[in-house]
C-alpha positions as CSV (number, residue, x, y, z in Angstrom):
1,X,-23.8,36.2,-35.9
2,X,-23.9,37.4,-32.6
3,X,-21.2,38.5,-30.5
4,X,-22.0,36.5,-27.6
5,X,-21.4,33.6,-29.9
6,X,-18.4,34.5,-31.6
7,X,-16.9,35.3,-28.1
8,X,-18.1,31.8,-26.8
9,X,-16.4,30.2,-30.0
10,X,-13.0,31.5,-29.0
11,X,-13.4,30.8,-25.3
12,X,-14.0,27.1,-26.5
13,X,-10.8,27.2,-28.9
14,X,-9.2,28.6,-26.1
15,X,-9.9,26.1,-23.4
16,X,-8.9,23.3,-25.9
17,X,-5.6,24.8,-26.7
18,X,-4.8,24.8,-23.0
19,X,-5.6,21.1,-22.2
20,X,-3.7,20.0,-25.4
21,X,-1.0,21.9,-24.0
22,X,-0.9,20.8,-20.8
23,X,-1.5,17.0,-21.9
24,X,1.4,17.7,-24.6
25,X,3.8,19.3,-22.3
26,X,2.9,17.0,-19.3
27,X,2.9,19.5,-16.8
28,X,0.3,18.1,-14.6
29,X,2.1,14.6,-14.5
30,X,0.9,12.7,-11.4
31,X,4.6,11.4,-10.0
32,X,5.6,10.5,-6.4
33,X,8.1,12.5,-4.2
34,X,11.0,10.4,-4.4
35,X,12.3,7.7,-6.9
36,X,11.8,4.9,-4.2
37,X,8.3,5.7,-4.0
38,X,7.7,6.0,-8.0
39,X,9.8,2.2,-8.0
40,X,7.5,1.0,-6.0
41,X,4.4,2.4,-7.1
42,X,5.5,0.9,-10.5
43,X,5.7,-2.4,-9.5
44,X,2.4,-2.8,-7.7
45,X,1.0,-1.3,-11.1
46,X,2.4,-4.3,-13.0
47,X,1.5,-6.7,-10.2
48,X,5.3,-7.4,-9.7
49,X,7.3,-7.4,-6.8
50,X,7.9,-6.6,-4.4
51,X,11.4,-7.2,-5.3
52,X,14.8,-6.7,-2.9
53,X,16.6,-3.5,-4.1
54,X,19.8,-4.7,-4.3
55,X,21.2,-1.6,-6.1
56,X,20.1,2.0,-6.6
57,X,21.8,3.6,-9.6
58,X,22.0,7.1,-10.4
59,X,22.0,7.2,-14.5
60,X,25.5,9.3,-15.0
61,X,24.6,11.2,-18.2
62,X,21.2,11.9,-16.7
63,X,20.5,13.4,-13.6
64,X,16.8,12.7,-13.6
65,X,17.4,8.9,-14.2
66,X,17.2,6.4,-11.5
67,X,17.5,2.4,-11.7
68,X,17.0,0.2,-9.4
69,X,18.3,-3.6,-9.7
70,X,16.3,-6.0,-7.7
71,X,15.3,-9.5,-7.3
72,X,12.1,-11.0,-6.3
73,X,12.1,-15.1,-6.0
74,X,13.8,-16.4,-9.0
75,X,13.3,-12.9,-11.3
76,X,15.4,-10.2,-11.7
77,X,14.7,-6.6,-13.0
78,X,16.2,-3.1,-13.7
79,X,13.4,-0.6,-13.4
80,X,14.0,3.2,-14.9
81,X,12.4,5.6,-12.7
82,X,12.2,9.1,-14.8
83,X,12.1,12.7,-13.1
84,X,9.7,15.0,-14.9
85,X,7.4,18.1,-13.5
86,X,5.2,16.4,-11.5
87,X,7.7,14.3,-9.9
88,X,9.3,11.1,-10.5
89,X,7.6,8.3,-12.8
90,X,8.3,4.7,-14.3
91,X,10.0,4.8,-17.2
92,X,10.6,1.2,-17.8
93,X,12.2,-1.9,-16.8
94,X,9.7,-2.8,-14.5
95,X,9.1,-6.3,-15.4
96,X,11.3,-9.2,-14.0
97,X,13.2,-11.7,-16.1
98,X,13.2,-15.1,-15.1
99,X,17.1,-16.8,-13.8
100,X,18.1,-19.6,-15.7
101,X,20.2,-21.2,-13.1
102,X,21.6,-23.6,-15.9
103,X,23.2,-20.9,-17.7
104,X,26.0,-18.7,-15.9
105,X,23.9,-15.1,-16.7
106,X,20.6,-14.5,-17.4
107,X,20.4,-10.9,-19.1
108,X,18.0,-8.4,-21.1
109,X,18.3,-5.0,-22.7
110,X,16.5,-1.7,-23.2
111,X,16.7,0.8,-25.4
112,X,14.8,4.5,-25.2
113,X,14.7,7.1,-27.9
114,X,15.3,10.5,-25.8
115,X,15.5,12.4,-29.4
116,X,15.3,11.7,-33.2
117,X,18.9,10.3,-33.4
118,X,19.7,9.5,-29.7
119,X,19.0,6.5,-28.1
120,X,19.7,5.6,-24.2
121,X,20.1,1.9,-23.7
122,X,20.2,-0.1,-20.3
123,X,21.8,-3.8,-20.7
124,X,21.7,-5.9,-17.2
125,X,21.5,-9.3,-15.6
126,X,22.2,-11.5,-12.7
127,X,25.2,-14.2,-12.9
128,X,24.6,-17.5,-11.1
129,X,27.9,-19.1,-11.5
130,X,29.8,-17.8,-8.7
131,X,32.9,-18.6,-10.8
132,X,32.1,-15.2,-12.7
133,X,34.1,-12.2,-11.4
134,X,33.4,-10.0,-13.9
135,X,30.6,-9.5,-16.8
136,X,32.1,-7.9,-20.3
137,X,29.6,-6.3,-23.1
138,X,31.8,-6.2,-26.5
139,X,30.1,-4.1,-29.2
140,X,31.8,-2.6,-32.6
141,X,31.5,1.1,-33.4
142,X,30.2,1.1,-36.7
143,X,32.2,4.2,-37.7
144,X,36.1,3.0,-36.7
145,X,35.1,-0.9,-36.9
146,X,36.5,-0.8,-33.4
147,X,35.5,-3.9,-31.0
148,X,34.2,-1.4,-27.8
149,X,34.5,-3.6,-24.8
150,X,32.4,-2.7,-21.5
151,X,33.7,-4.6,-18.1
152,X,32.1,-4.6,-14.5
153,X,32.9,-6.2,-11.7
154,X,30.1,-8.8,-9.7
155,X,29.4,-8.0,-6.5
156,X,27.2,-9.5,-3.8
157,X,24.3,-8.9,-5.2
158,X,25.3,-10.6,-8.6
159,X,23.7,-8.4,-10.8
160,X,25.1,-6.3,-13.6
161,X,23.9,-3.2,-15.4
162,X,25.9,-1.5,-18.5
163,X,24.2,2.3,-19.5
164,X,25.2,4.0,-22.5
165,X,24.2,7.1,-24.9
166,X,24.6,6.5,-28.7
167,X,23.4,7.4,-31.8
168,X,20.8,5.3,-33.6
169,X,22.7,2.4,-35.1
170,X,26.0,3.8,-34.0
171,X,27.4,0.5,-32.8
172,X,26.1,-3.4,-32.8
173,X,26.7,-5.7,-29.8
174,X,29.0,-8.7,-30.5
175,X,28.8,-10.6,-27.3
176,X,28.4,-10.8,-23.8
177,X,31.0,-12.9,-21.6
178,X,31.8,-14.1,-18.2
179,X,35.1,-13.5,-17.1
180,X,36.8,-15.5,-13.8
181,X,39.5,-13.5,-11.6
182,X,42.0,-14.0,-13.8
183,X,40.2,-12.9,-17.1
184,X,39.6,-16.4,-18.9
185,X,36.2,-16.4,-20.4
186,X,33.9,-18.6,-18.7
187,X,30.8,-18.3,-20.6
188,X,29.9,-16.3,-23.9
189,X,27.0,-15.8,-25.6
190,X,27.1,-14.2,-29.3
191,X,24.8,-11.2,-29.4
192,X,24.5,-10.7,-33.2
């Protein structure tokens, strides 16, 4: 074979390997310079909103994730924005969930795998009943069998958000509850 052909073949292999590496490692992810800008682009790309951002939540266990709780007409959303090497990009949850005014609260959830065994979860919603002062998410830890409650007080924005990391399949959800100021259960929805 001709040396020029061999050299050209190696050049093409090197170029293809470089392109594969850039795509695999997301080196040039076209992201936004701020989480807010990425959130607006995420909504625009999904043809939803623009929502009214009622709360910006920095994820406590991952400094590269921000969640925007928002409302738009009769809908609510919890849009996750993730920081990658190229800037802030959409991470899921931009779609709105319709508020059911006939129920005390409307909710949704999302889980994302961050490794073969670790999941991050987001359980969020909107409270329609003004008497509900606290929302409680009840889960059972599969290893211990103990009931694990998560609680959040309802603020003026009427939204709630529970965030946690866990091993896949390490807990099961039992119920979502709406409690009044005295801790009495006003609403309960079984989740298992």
